[in-house]
C-alpha positions, 0 to 999 in steps of 0.5 A: 177617621179624621171626623170632628164634632162641631158645637153649633151655637144655634136654636136650629141645628138642623139648618146647618146639617147640609153645609158645603164648606166652612172657614176654620181659624188656623194660626189667625187665618181663616182657611176654607174647608170643604165638607165631605159629609156631616150629620147631627149628633146629639142636639147641638153637635154636628159630626163632620168629615172634612175633605183631606182631613183623614187621620186623627193627627189631621183632626187634632190639629183643628181641635178647639179652632173657631169655625166661621160661616160668611153671613150670606151663607147663614140660613134665612130665618122667619120674620120673628127670628133674627141673628144677633148681628142683624138687629144692631141699630134696630129701634125698640118700642115698648107697647106701654112705655113707647120709644125705648131706644136703639139696640147697640148690642146683645149681651149673651154672656149671661144665661138670659141674652139681653138687648143692650139699648141706648136711650140718649146715653143711658143703657137699658137692658131688656131680656130677649125673652119670647114673652117680651118680644111681641113683633119683629119688623125687619123691614122698618128695623123695629122690635116691639116689646111688651115688658113688665111695668116698671122695668124700663123705668128702673134704668131712668130713675136718678 
């Protein structure tokens, strides 16, 4: 029937159940597609019926394509939650250690995502673990962490 399953890379798939449109990468161009209907399927899959995608052939042409949403369309998150792109440039302060450095990226290629922090040219990696994150201050762009003793020092010892 032209329906596709979309894999959602998010902790809260339900926030994406009622989107009006998305961009799909077709031959290196982002093309807007309007959503006729969608419903959550299993935990991280969204069953989508796009307008004008009415056959298996139409759907096949879109298989394995990248799906994009403009940043301003992303659902707003609670204060203690964040999108990875939002926190680049945030300061990291550790409750025991003090000022750790500035977040320059997020490494999510491992099973545990990591803050990539620059401290005067030295890279410090801190797991993005709920137990380590004490507070996210979006207004002042600071993430407060409480890491196990010695974790940060491992990166600083010569």
